[in-house]
matplotlib code that plots the C-alpha trace (Angstrom):
import matplotlib.pyplot as plt

x = [66.1, 69.1, 70.6, 74.3, 76.1, 78.0, 80.0, 79.9, 81.7, 79.8, 80.9, 79.4, 77.0, 75.7, 75.3, 73.5, 71.2, 70.5, 69.6, 67.4, 65.5, 65.2, 63.8, 61.3, 60.0, 60.2, 62.3, 65.7, 68.6, 69.5, 66.1, 66.3, 69.8, 68.7, 65.8, 68.0, 70.5, 67.9, 66.2, 69.4, 70.4, 67.0, 67.1, 70.6, 69.7, 66.7, 68.9, 71.4, 68.7, 67.2, 70.7, 71.3, 67.9, 68.5, 72.0, 70.6, 67.8, 70.4, 72.6, 69.9, 68.0, 67.3, 68.7, 67.0, 66.6, 64.7, 61.0, 58.7, 56.7, 53.6, 53.7, 54.1, 51.2, 49.0, 49.9, 49.0, 45.7, 44.8, 45.5, 43.2, 40.4, 40.8, 37.9, 38.8, 36.1, 34.7, 35.3, 32.2, 31.3, 30.5, 26.9, 26.2, 26.4]
y = [114.0, 114.5, 118.0, 118.6, 121.8, 123.7, 126.8, 129.5, 132.7, 135.6, 139.1, 141.7, 143.2, 139.8, 138.8, 142.1, 141.5, 137.9, 139.2, 141.9, 139.3, 137.0, 139.9, 140.9, 137.4, 136.7, 133.6, 132.6, 133.6, 129.9, 129.1, 131.9, 130.8, 127.2, 128.2, 130.4, 127.6, 125.0, 127.3, 128.1, 124.4, 123.5, 126.3, 125.4, 121.7, 122.7, 125.0, 122.2, 119.7, 122.3, 122.9, 119.2, 118.7, 121.6, 120.3, 116.8, 118.3, 120.4, 117.3, 115.1, 117.7, 116.3, 112.9, 109.6, 110.3, 113.6, 113.8, 111.6, 114.1, 111.7, 111.3, 115.0, 115.8, 113.2, 114.8, 118.3, 117.0, 115.1, 118.2, 120.3, 117.7, 117.5, 119.2, 120.7, 120.8, 124.3, 125.9, 125.6, 128.2, 127.1, 127.5, 130.3, 129.3]
z = [172.5, 174.8, 174.8, 174.8, 175.6, 172.8, 173.6, 171.0, 171.1, 169.5, 168.6, 170.9, 168.3, 167.4, 171.0, 171.7, 168.8, 170.0, 173.5, 172.2, 170.1, 173.1, 175.2, 172.5, 172.2, 175.9, 175.2, 176.6, 174.3, 173.9, 172.6, 170.0, 169.0, 168.7, 166.5, 164.3, 163.8, 163.1, 160.6, 158.8, 158.6, 157.2, 154.6, 153.6, 153.2, 151.0, 148.9, 148.4, 147.4, 144.9, 143.5, 143.1, 141.4, 139.0, 138.2, 137.5, 135.3, 133.4, 132.9, 131.6, 129.6, 126.1, 127.0, 127.4, 131.1, 130.4, 131.3, 129.3, 127.2, 127.0, 130.8, 131.3, 129.0, 130.8, 134.2, 133.0, 131.5, 134.7, 136.9, 134.7, 135.1, 138.9, 140.6, 144.0, 146.6, 147.1, 150.4, 152.5, 155.1, 158.5, 159.5, 162.0, 165.6]

ax = plt.figure().add_subplot(projection="3d")
ax.plot(x, y, z, "-o")
ax.set_aspect("equal")
plt.show()
């Protein structure tokens, strides 16, 4: 993916904190900043989706679009019947 420059002015305490984190992790400050921005954007998107789903669920609660109780019961029952494979230990080498 092509990279583009983006100039960002930071307050001195934030810049110091960024540089300290970069030094501790032995990474360039730009890498740490990029990771922090990507992480924040991902978390924000997830929060917005959760909020939208919760809003939709609240709006349709008790309506015709609410979850089908028969289907929900069948899913719960099926999940109880599912047998998960036991963890196996690796044989000694």
